[in-house]
N, C-alpha and C positions, 0 to 999 in steps of 0.2 A: 830226310836225314839218314845217312848210312846206306849200306848196300848189303845184298845178300852174301853171307859167308860162303866159301867155296864148296863146302860139303853138306850144307843144310838143305834137306828136302824142302820144296816149296810149301809154305803155310799160308792160308788165307785168313782174313779177319773173321770169317764165319766159323773157323775151326779152333780158334784160340780165344778164350775169355780171360785168361789170367797168366801172369808170368811170376814164377817163383824164383827167388834168388838165394844162392849161397851168400854168406856174409864175408868172412875173412878170405882174402885172395880173390874176391869177386867185386863186391861193392866197396870194400876197404882193405887196406894193408896195414901192417905194423912193423916197426923195428923194436927189438927187445929194449925196453926202457931202463937200461942198467943204471945210469946215473940217478934217475928219478927213484928207482927202487932202493938204491943205496941210501939216498937221503931220507926216505921213509923209515928204513931200518935204523938209521942213526937217531931219528927223532923218537922212535919207540924204545930205543935201547935202555934209557933209565927206567922206564916202566917195566920192561922185561927183567931187568936186574932186580927191581923191587919184588916182582912176583916170584922170582927164583930164590931170592934171599942170598944172592951171590953175584959176582961180576958177570955181566952178559958177554957173549962173544961179540967180536967186532961186526960191523955191518957187512964187511966183505965175507967173513966166515958164514954168517947167517944166509947170505945170498947163495954162496956155494953149497952149503950143507942142507938148506931147506928149500929155497925157491927154485933154483936151477933144476934140481932133480924132479920137480913137479911138472916140468915141461913134458916128460914122458906120459903123464896122465892126460894132458891136453891132446897129445898126438896118438892116443890109443886107437887101435883098429877094432876094438870090441864093439859090438852092437848094443851092449848094455852100458848106459851112462853111469859114471861114478857119482857118489855123493861127495861133491867137492869140499864141502865144509868138513866132513869126516876125514877125507884124505889130507886136507890142509892141517887138521889137528894132529893126525898121525905122523905127518912129515916133521912137525916141530918136536913131537915126542921122540921120534927115531933119532933126532939130532941131540937128544938129551935135554930138551927144553920143554918141560911140561907146564904149559901156561893155562890160566883160567879161560873159560870159554868166551867171556865178554871181551877180554883183551885180544884173543885170537881173532874174533870177528872184527874188531876195530882194525887190526893189522891187515886182515884180508880185504876189508873195504878200502883202506888206504892204498893197498897194493893194486886193487882193481882200478882205482882212480888214476894210477900211473898209466895203465893201459888205455883208459879213456883219453888221456892227454896224448898218448902215442899214436892214436889212430889217424890214418890218412885216408880220406874219402877219395875214391877213384875220380879223376877229373871230370868224367862224363856221367857219373852215377846219378847225381841229383837232377840233372837236366833230363836224363832218360826216364827216371821215375816220374817226374812231373809230366813228361810227354805221354807216358802210358796212362796216368791217372786222368789227364784231360780228355783222353779219347775213350774212356770207359773201361779200360782194362783193370782187373783186380791185380794188386801187387802184394807180394808177401815175402818175408824172410823165412828161410827154412835152413837152419845151420846147426852144426855140431858145436856146442860150447858147454862145458860142464859147470861153469860158474853160476852162482845164484841168479835166478831169472831177473830179480829186481835190479841187480847191478848191471846186467846186460841191457835191460830196458833203459836204464839211465844212460848208458853209453850211446845207444842208437838214437835216443832223444836228443842228446847233447850234440851229436855230429850232423843232425838234420835228416838222417835216413828215416827215423821213426815217424816223422810227420808226413812222409811220402809213401808209406805202405799201409795196406789195409789190415795186415796181421803180422805179428812177430812170433815165431815159434823156434825156440832153441831146444836142444836135446835135454837140457837140464829140466825143462818143464815136462817132457814126455817120458823121460827115463830110458829112452832108446836113441841110438845114434844112427845117422845115415851110414850104410844103406838099408837099415831096418825099415820096413814099409810103414811102421806105425807113425814115424815122424812126418813122412810125406802126407799120409792120410789125415793126420791131425791138422796140418797146415791147410790142406784142401778143404777140410771141414770148416775151418775158421773163416774161410772166404766163400764157402758155399759153391765150390766149383768141382766138377767131376774130373778125374785124372785125364781123360782123353781130350779135355778142353783146356789143358794147361801145358805151358812150356817151362822147363826148368833150365836155369842158367847158373853155371858154376865152373870151378877150376879143376875139379878132380874127377877122374874117370869113374872110379868105383862108386863114390858118394853122389856125384852130380850128373852122371850120365847113365851108368848101368842101373843104379837104384831107381831113379825116376822112370826109366823105360820099362823096368820090370813090373811096375804097377799101371802102365798104360799112358804115361805122360810122354810128350815129345821132350827132347833135351838137346842142349848145345853146350859145348865147352868154350869158355872165354879164356883166351890164351895169354892175355897181356901179363897176368901175374902168376900163371901156373908154373910149377916147378917140375911137372911131369912131361914126359915125351908123349905126344898125342898121335896115335896111329892115323894114317891117312883116311881110313874109312869112318872116322868119328866126326860128327858135325862140329864145326868150330866157327867162332867169330874172333877177330882180333881187337875189336873196339865195341864198347857198349852202344855206341852210336850206330852200329850195324843192326841192332834189334828192330827198330821201326821198319826197316826194309824187309823184315821177315814176317810181319804181322798183317 
């Protein structure tokens, strides 16, 4: 199944015991769930008004003033992960909406469920993860995601990825974002594999190629969903079904 990518150095089964995957842009993709988020905000609007003691903004205004600006936090290039619950609370306060913590957490949870429903699993991901597991390779997620770990775990369990990996490590668990070495090491530790025995697969040069190689892993960029221009000297594959041919 699959064939060797044009720039990937040969790897043998004896040199690789584990494959680590990025999540968004690699195993899954998303479209911003605007309509679903608006429906959530409409549903919460009466409770928001009760908590404020005044009329709440419309769902469109809350989306524009609170949720959309938070996308910058998700795309942060800092190696220190944010406390997303704190940032979420601050975003509502900055919009003049000082809500009680229990209500904010309910809104956050409902918002994250919108993303759970928006996720699209790469058409080859589950097949390739199953193939790897059946042949004894360790499989792990290693991804930047500031959201509460329990909510992210719920998402990967719901879309089938969680059942096909041996460890799930998001930056919100470690407090550090790729390319910080701590997140890769935490993932490798979770599956008991040394860096030189692991291959990293992702869609971003800095986080998924340079970062892993800096601690001794092999790495390859999966180009199907990437938004970056990949230099010709970087190892690439165009389909996840190319992976078995590399191992």
